[in-house]
DRENNUPA-60221 format. One line per field, with one value per residue (C-alpha): residue number from 1; x, y, z. Coordinates in nm, 3 decimals, always signed. Each point is the difference from the previous one (the first is absolute). Last residue first. Layout:
N
num	NUM;...
u	X;...
v	Y;...
w	Z;...
This chain:
471
num	471;470;469;468;467;466;465;464;463;462;461;460;459;458;457;456;455;454;453;452;451;450;449;448;447;446;445;444;443;442;441;440;439;438;437;436;435;434;433;432;431;430;429;428;427;426;425;424;423;422;421;420;419;418;417;416;415;414;413;412;411;410;409;408;407;406;405;404;403;402;401;400;399;398;397;396;395;394;393;392;391;390;389;388;387;386;385;384;383;382;381;380;379;378;377;376;375;374;373;372;371;370;369;368;367;366;365;364;363;362;361;360;359;358;357;356;355;354;353;352;351;350;349;348;347;346;345;344;343;342;341;340;339;338;337;336;335;334;333;332;331;330;329;328;327;326;325;324;323;322;321;320;319;318;317;316;315;314;313;312;311;310;309;308;307;306;305;304;303;302;301;300;299;298;297;296;295;294;293;292;291;290;289;288;287;286;285;284;283;282;281;280;279;278;277;276;275;274;273;272;271;270;269;268;267;266;265;264;263;262;261;260;259;258;257;256;255;254;253;252;251;250;249;248;247;246;245;244;243;242;241;240;239;238;237;236;235;234;233;232;231;230;229;228;227;226;225;224;223;222;221;220;219;218;217;216;215;214;213;212;211;210;209;208;207;206;205;204;203;202;201;200;199;198;197;196;195;194;193;192;191;190;189;188;187;186;185;184;183;182;181;180;179;178;177;176;175;174;173;172;171;170;169;168;167;166;165;164;163;162;161;160;159;158;157;156;155;154;153;152;151;150;149;148;147;146;145;144;143;142;141;140;139;138;137;136;135;134;133;132;131;130;129;128;127;126;125;124;123;122;121;120;119;118;117;116;115;114;113;112;111;110;109;108;107;106;105;104;103;102;101;100;99;98;97;96;95;94;93;92;91;90;89;88;87;86;85;84;83;82;81;80;79;78;77;76;75;74;73;72;71;70;69;68;67;66;65;64;63;62;61;60;59;58;57;56;55;54;53;52;51;50;49;48;47;46;45;44;43;42;41;40;39;38;37;36;35;34;33;32;31;30;29;28;27;26;25;24;23;22;21;20;19;18;17;16;15;14;13;12;11;10;9;8;7;6;5;4;3;2;1
u	-0.971;-0.008;-0.241;-0.119;+0.070;-0.118;+0.252;-0.110;-0.240;+0.035;+0.344;-0.006;-0.011;-0.249;-0.281;+0.039;-0.084;+0.333;-0.013;-0.362;-0.055;+0.321;-0.129;-0.310;+0.188;+0.232;+0.356;+0.356;-0.218;+0.253;-0.327;-0.096;+0.292;+0.042;-0.370;+0.093;+0.310;-0.158;+0.214;+0.197;+0.231;+0.367;-0.108;-0.282;+0.257;+0.220;-0.197;-0.129;+0.338;+0.099;-0.361;+0.103;+0.325;-0.148;-0.269;-0.360;-0.179;+0.217;+0.103;-0.379;-0.020;+0.370;-0.111;-0.209;+0.282;-0.020;-0.254;-0.278;-0.247;+0.151;+0.062;-0.394;-0.138;+0.237;-0.112;-0.370;+0.010;+0.181;-0.001;-0.123;+0.176;-0.180;-0.004;+0.420;+0.100;-0.119;-0.129;+0.245;+0.306;-0.053;-0.037;+0.338;+0.203;-0.104;+0.055;+0.343;+0.086;-0.079;+0.183;+0.327;-0.025;-0.010;+0.273;+0.173;+0.034;+0.028;+0.314;+0.120;-0.072;+0.157;+0.358;+0.162;-0.061;+0.109;+0.229;+0.301;-0.016;-0.302;+0.055;-0.109;-0.360;+0.071;+0.081;-0.286;-0.239;+0.121;+0.004;-0.351;-0.073;+0.095;-0.243;-0.280;+0.049;+0.018;-0.314;-0.169;+0.074;-0.138;-0.323;-0.011;+0.033;-0.260;-0.265;+0.178;-0.100;+0.025;-0.307;+0.041;-0.254;+0.196;+0.353;+0.204;-0.104;-0.021;-0.182;-0.315;-0.157;-0.166;-0.024;-0.135;+0.286;-0.115;+0.081;+0.134;+0.159;+0.310;+0.150;-0.072;-0.343;-0.064;+0.252;+0.141;-0.250;+0.214;+0.333;-0.130;-0.251;+0.345;+0.235;-0.240;-0.006;+0.399;-0.015;-0.236;+0.226;+0.291;-0.141;-0.141;+0.351;+0.133;-0.205;+0.087;+0.370;-0.045;-0.173;+0.296;+0.204;-0.173;-0.041;+0.392;+0.053;+0.236;+0.154;-0.248;-0.174;+0.334;+0.043;-0.346;+0.059;-0.387;-0.185;-0.295;-0.310;-0.279;-0.285;-0.157;-0.282;+0.153;-0.051;-0.038;+0.347;+0.152;-0.107;+0.114;+0.320;+0.058;-0.111;+0.258;+0.308;-0.058;+0.016;+0.384;+0.006;+0.181;+0.319;+0.213;-0.247;+0.296;-0.128;+0.231;-0.173;-0.305;-0.083;-0.339;-0.198;+0.196;-0.311;-0.114;-0.303;+0.192;+0.079;-0.420;+0.001;+0.179;-0.206;-0.327;+0.157;+0.087;-0.358;-0.096;+0.311;-0.197;-0.328;+0.167;+0.152;-0.393;-0.133;+0.261;-0.093;-0.385;+0.077;+0.164;-0.255;-0.292;+0.188;-0.051;+0.290;+0.124;+0.399;+0.307;+0.016;+0.323;+0.075;+0.269;-0.298;-0.366;-0.334;-0.237;-0.390;-0.365;-0.211;-0.246;+0.185;-0.006;-0.267;+0.111;+0.379;-0.140;-0.157;+0.303;+0.244;-0.211;+0.037;+0.320;+0.056;-0.213;+0.206;+0.315;-0.177;-0.099;+0.373;+0.153;-0.239;+0.175;+0.317;-0.005;-0.109;+0.295;+0.244;-0.075;-0.005;+0.364;+0.108;-0.132;+0.205;+0.254;+0.017;-0.091;+0.286;+0.291;-0.146;+0.070;-0.284;-0.093;-0.125;+0.016;-0.353;+0.171;+0.344;+0.045;-0.282;-0.037;-0.317;-0.029;+0.364;-0.064;-0.197;+0.079;-0.411;-0.164;-0.162;-0.342;+0.017;-0.146;+0.249;+0.328;-0.136;-0.041;+0.346;+0.112;-0.110;+0.161;+0.311;-0.004;-0.103;+0.278;+0.223;-0.061;-0.010;+0.382;+0.119;-0.122;+0.340;+0.191;+0.059;-0.332;-0.241;-0.379;+0.070;-0.112;-0.364;-0.188;-0.206;-0.203;-0.164;-0.160;-0.333;-0.097;-0.122;+0.312;+0.120;-0.284;+0.049;+0.378;-0.104;-0.253;+0.278;+0.271;-0.217;-0.125;+0.373;+0.052;-0.270;+0.069;+0.350;+0.243;+0.233;-0.287;+0.023;-0.324;+0.009;+0.371;-0.206;-0.290;+0.285;+0.159;-0.364;-0.044;+0.350;-0.022;-0.354;+0.119;+0.298;-0.262;-0.277;+0.325;+0.144;-0.386;-0.008;+0.241;+0.054;+0.068;+0.290;+0.123;+0.073;+0.281;+0.199;+0.322;-0.019;+0.165;+0.159;-0.185;-0.357;+0.242;+0.061;-0.350;-0.061;+0.230;-0.120;-0.366;-0.300;-0.363;+0.056;-0.192;+0.311;+0.225;+0.289;+0.342;+0.304;+0.248;+0.304;+0.150;-0.069;-0.386;-0.178;-0.343;-0.068;-0.401;-0.072;-0.299;+0.020
v	-5.643;+0.319;+0.140;+0.364;+0.291;+0.360;+0.297;+0.281;+0.269;+0.277;-0.097;-0.032;-0.408;-0.055;+0.302;-0.173;-0.379;-0.242;-0.121;-0.101;-0.091;-0.222;-0.168;-0.095;-0.138;-0.222;+0.061;-0.150;-0.237;+0.019;+0.062;+0.280;+0.190;-0.011;+0.116;+0.307;+0.104;-0.005;-0.155;+0.161;-0.308;+0.105;+0.299;-0.201;-0.288;+0.234;+0.157;-0.332;-0.108;+0.327;-0.038;-0.360;+0.096;+0.349;-0.209;-0.097;+0.149;+0.325;-0.040;+0.047;+0.369;+0.053;-0.273;+0.235;+0.228;-0.243;+0.206;-0.098;+0.028;+0.357;+0.109;-0.102;+0.219;+0.286;-0.043;-0.013;+0.318;+0.186;+0.304;+0.352;+0.328;+0.336;+0.151;-0.045;+0.178;+0.352;+0.136;-0.122;-0.086;+0.397;+0.109;-0.219;+0.128;+0.377;+0.023;-0.185;+0.258;+0.315;-0.177;-0.088;+0.316;+0.220;-0.242;+0.060;+0.393;+0.004;-0.171;+0.131;+0.343;-0.098;-0.068;+0.311;-0.184;+0.237;+0.021;-0.246;-0.166;-0.149;-0.265;-0.272;+0.157;+0.031;-0.352;-0.162;+0.218;-0.082;-0.366;+0.047;+0.140;-0.266;-0.233;+0.256;-0.021;-0.367;+0.030;+0.195;-0.230;-0.273;+0.155;+0.106;-0.398;-0.072;+0.249;-0.110;-0.384;-0.054;-0.097;-0.128;+0.020;+0.044;-0.071;+0.295;+0.321;-0.189;+0.011;+0.164;+0.218;-0.081;-0.357;-0.100;-0.237;-0.391;-0.240;-0.321;+0.003;-0.175;+0.056;-0.126;+0.078;+0.350;-0.004;+0.155;+0.102;-0.152;+0.096;+0.392;+0.012;-0.126;+0.257;+0.215;-0.118;+0.037;+0.343;+0.100;-0.158;+0.166;+0.348;+0.007;-0.112;+0.263;+0.242;-0.110;+0.036;+0.325;+0.116;-0.073;+0.108;+0.334;+0.015;-0.102;+0.303;+0.173;+0.357;+0.241;-0.237;-0.075;+0.343;+0.122;-0.259;-0.119;+0.085;+0.207;-0.160;-0.001;-0.123;-0.032;+0.238;+0.260;+0.325;-0.129;-0.199;+0.299;+0.242;-0.236;-0.066;+0.404;+0.068;-0.246;+0.099;+0.353;+0.050;+0.036;+0.256;-0.097;+0.141;-0.318;-0.302;-0.195;-0.299;+0.064;+0.302;+0.073;-0.247;+0.144;-0.244;-0.322;-0.203;-0.328;-0.150;-0.211;-0.267;-0.046;-0.019;-0.311;-0.200;+0.110;-0.132;-0.347;-0.024;-0.009;-0.239;-0.278;+0.067;-0.058;-0.338;-0.096;+0.054;-0.143;-0.319;+0.041;-0.078;-0.332;-0.102;+0.089;-0.211;-0.291;-0.218;-0.349;-0.153;+0.072;-0.011;+0.158;+0.389;-0.047;-0.033;-0.017;-0.005;-0.212;+0.122;+0.006;+0.266;+0.061;+0.294;+0.196;+0.254;+0.020;+0.087;+0.274;+0.193;-0.017;+0.071;+0.291;+0.116;+0.005;+0.192;+0.268;+0.019;+0.007;+0.303;+0.145;-0.058;+0.169;+0.289;+0.069;-0.099;+0.321;+0.208;-0.154;+0.100;+0.332;+0.077;-0.156;+0.161;+0.357;-0.052;-0.096;+0.313;+0.280;-0.155;+0.005;+0.277;+0.211;+0.168;+0.294;+0.237;-0.182;+0.188;+0.310;+0.109;-0.269;+0.028;+0.391;+0.161;+0.390;+0.075;-0.327;+0.180;-0.270;-0.060;+0.315;+0.113;+0.028;-0.185;-0.343;+0.033;+0.044;-0.366;-0.128;+0.130;-0.111;-0.364;-0.071;+0.101;-0.155;-0.342;+0.036;+0.076;-0.268;-0.269;+0.127;-0.046;-0.356;-0.124;+0.216;-0.198;-0.076;-0.299;+0.125;+0.246;+0.369;+0.142;+0.031;+0.275;-0.285;-0.046;+0.365;-0.135;-0.320;+0.042;+0.006;+0.257;+0.223;-0.094;+0.094;+0.359;+0.103;-0.125;+0.228;+0.273;-0.017;-0.059;+0.361;+0.166;-0.146;+0.159;-0.300;-0.079;+0.085;-0.377;-0.046;+0.159;-0.305;-0.229;+0.065;+0.040;-0.320;-0.210;+0.181;-0.086;-0.321;-0.089;+0.144;-0.211;-0.311;+0.106;+0.019;-0.312;-0.186;+0.157;-0.175;+0.097;+0.359;-0.147;+0.049;-0.296;-0.001;-0.214;+0.186;+0.358;+0.167;+0.281;+0.224;-0.105;+0.061;+0.350;+0.059;-0.062;+0.215;+0.269;-0.010;-0.163;+0.126;+0.008;+0.293;+0.235;-0.256;-0.014;+0.202;-0.068;+0.260;-0.144;-0.344;+0.138;+0.031;+0.270;+0.019;+0.142;+0.033;-0.114;+0.051;-0.265
w	+0.807;+0.152;+0.259;-0.053;+0.127;-0.132;-0.061;+0.211;-0.191;-0.212;-0.101;-0.377;-0.071;+0.289;-0.153;-0.355;+0.131;-0.113;+0.376;+0.002;-0.344;+0.014;+0.312;-0.193;-0.313;+0.254;+0.062;-0.071;-0.183;-0.320;-0.228;+0.238;+0.045;-0.367;-0.084;+0.255;-0.110;-0.385;-0.279;-0.212;-0.028;+0.113;+0.194;+0.212;+0.052;+0.113;+0.264;+0.090;+0.096;+0.206;+0.202;+0.077;+0.108;+0.193;+0.223;-0.118;+0.224;+0.099;-0.349;-0.172;-0.052;-0.089;-0.301;-0.127;-0.099;-0.327;-0.145;-0.236;+0.264;+0.070;-0.445;-0.042;+0.269;-0.193;-0.328;+0.089;+0.251;-0.247;+0.244;-0.086;+0.057;-0.056;+0.291;+0.029;-0.310;-0.072;+0.289;+0.322;-0.248;-0.129;+0.384;+0.061;-0.321;+0.106;+0.329;-0.042;-0.283;+0.296;+0.225;-0.152;-0.163;+0.305;+0.134;-0.306;-0.013;+0.403;-0.006;-0.268;+0.147;+0.322;-0.158;+0.187;+0.304;+0.352;+0.302;-0.130;-0.312;-0.184;-0.260;+0.205;-0.042;-0.353;-0.057;+0.203;-0.224;-0.321;+0.099;+0.080;-0.298;-0.215;+0.223;-0.087;-0.342;-0.045;+0.213;-0.282;-0.250;+0.165;+0.051;-0.407;-0.037;+0.241;-0.218;-0.322;-0.013;-0.343;-0.225;-0.333;-0.258;-0.324;+0.049;-0.203;+0.177;+0.343;+0.314;-0.080;+0.318;+0.348;-0.012;+0.386;+0.133;-0.058;+0.288;+0.015;-0.374;+0.095;-0.350;-0.342;-0.026;+0.100;+0.095;+0.311;+0.262;+0.297;-0.108;-0.068;+0.320;+0.202;-0.155;+0.108;+0.337;-0.011;-0.090;+0.244;+0.282;-0.145;+0.018;+0.285;+0.121;-0.152;+0.128;+0.355;-0.100;-0.121;+0.304;+0.227;-0.182;+0.004;+0.352;+0.051;-0.188;+0.307;-0.058;+0.086;+0.270;+0.157;+0.069;+0.113;+0.260;+0.143;-0.358;+0.045;-0.021;-0.288;+0.061;-0.388;-0.019;-0.248;+0.163;+0.348;-0.028;-0.181;+0.255;+0.288;-0.151;-0.068;+0.367;+0.153;-0.263;+0.040;+0.361;+0.040;-0.324;-0.253;-0.179;+0.147;+0.059;+0.073;-0.239;-0.310;-0.186;+0.176;+0.293;+0.000;-0.195;+0.086;-0.047;+0.139;-0.209;-0.232;+0.266;+0.029;-0.390;-0.032;+0.287;-0.206;-0.308;+0.179;+0.066;-0.393;+0.010;+0.166;-0.177;-0.323;+0.105;+0.157;-0.306;-0.218;+0.229;-0.028;-0.359;+0.037;+0.259;-0.245;-0.266;+0.234;+0.087;-0.084;+0.086;-0.217;-0.397;-0.097;-0.028;+0.232;+0.252;-0.157;+0.129;-0.216;-0.023;+0.153;-0.050;+0.331;+0.090;-0.312;+0.031;+0.330;-0.106;-0.237;+0.256;+0.217;-0.319;-0.068;+0.359;+0.019;-0.321;+0.148;+0.312;-0.209;-0.117;+0.291;+0.188;-0.385;+0.117;+0.335;-0.111;-0.261;+0.301;+0.235;-0.300;-0.009;+0.357;-0.025;-0.290;+0.159;+0.323;-0.209;-0.197;+0.297;+0.262;-0.255;-0.257;+0.302;+0.225;+0.248;-0.277;-0.339;-0.111;+0.153;-0.016;-0.274;-0.268;+0.077;+0.113;-0.018;-0.168;-0.207;-0.242;-0.297;-0.037;+0.031;+0.282;+0.121;+0.346;-0.140;-0.320;+0.250;+0.117;-0.366;+0.014;+0.292;-0.021;-0.370;+0.158;+0.310;-0.165;-0.317;+0.295;+0.173;-0.333;-0.090;+0.387;-0.010;+0.078;-0.205;-0.348;-0.159;-0.094;+0.013;-0.274;+0.084;-0.134;+0.339;-0.243;-0.126;+0.385;+0.007;+0.157;+0.084;+0.359;+0.179;-0.196;+0.067;+0.372;-0.018;-0.141;+0.233;+0.265;-0.152;-0.040;+0.356;+0.140;-0.198;+0.185;+0.297;-0.018;+0.039;+0.307;+0.300;+0.088;-0.138;-0.317;-0.020;+0.118;-0.226;-0.299;+0.058;-0.012;-0.315;-0.160;+0.119;-0.149;-0.347;+0.014;+0.032;-0.236;-0.245;+0.071;+0.005;-0.389;-0.125;-0.332;+0.111;+0.087;-0.401;-0.224;-0.290;+0.249;-0.010;-0.099;+0.330;-0.064;-0.216;+0.178;+0.316;-0.108;-0.099;+0.374;+0.161;-0.199;+0.047;+0.032;-0.051;-0.414;-0.142;-0.092;-0.091;+0.181;-0.149;+0.209;+0.194;+0.185;+0.123;+0.370;-0.104;-0.178;-0.184;-0.326;-0.132;-0.331;-0.230;-0.324
């Protein structure tokens, strides 16, 4: 294999001649073989890194710090990367020591070597364009990396928001379909009072929409940048106007309202926005998991469970039990939720472990959050397309369970009193007879009164409870 020789503070190193990365990247690949993944598997992060480097080059060009030809070569390269090119050259492990330095070095080297080609020079000819002196001019890993991570998270958040919006719509459409299906609501898994299946599905739509709004709030906190703070937030080695210019260009390039932090030293060490986002993602995961628990429970059976709804059969459920179909889509969403909840603990501990002017553990924070966002989006899309639209209701079974449920006595309690209702419920349970028939037989209410009180729209809260005279 053809190689070129590059040098760093450790010594000389052979680099594949066709590689756009360089010596710092190769050292990192050797040192951090942790996850089996590379940062190339998180394209939002690569795109964000290129956006930051492009903004920096434009700012340094305007300030007269970077020759125009070099600046344009860097800018053109960043445009290529943002369009999806060269992502395979980002080869470092997402979990790494050094607070993200290896990721920044990887970006600097890829951009420098491709920019060299734009100017007609071979890769590795750093006398012309240097990864650190030119691509990283006026920057530090400690402002580049967190800014890129924040921007990548916002991009992923927008996508997750779209997916949750589609899932909300899927539940809302199913709620409309089931608006006339009466069923028994339950508390502590025991019969409570009647409701409609449409009301149950509306609840899921409302819960998910609430969380989608929380994502927008979390995104707003991530758009504060310490770009220009360099090493610890003091701005050492940076031009006084660089931070303002770089942030303005980054906002233009990304289309997001990126703004400079109020205090760069605070912003360089503070991971509060990451913790906030992680908490919101955990909230989404918990609600999605609870919803899927309900879907699994209400579809249990088909003959020996609740059997209220049918999930669409998407694959065979057993290698030994013919005809068995499992709730595999809700199950996979549950598992994603468990992962996200675990990732939240990782983010919490990593944020807490930061010391003094920098948090060295932002790589695992970024890795955890990007995985959570990616997997939650995939889970939401899967649920919205592979499960919810195909759900059907066992209408006859639900109708029967409502009319046989002792929960109907709750509707009678305002008319016959709590004590009489309790006695009625105990008799219904002991004899297996209908509450309605026992109430009429005991002369507590007339059949006409019972018809009014137990009318479906009066049982599910669609109208005020009727007022009837009690004998």
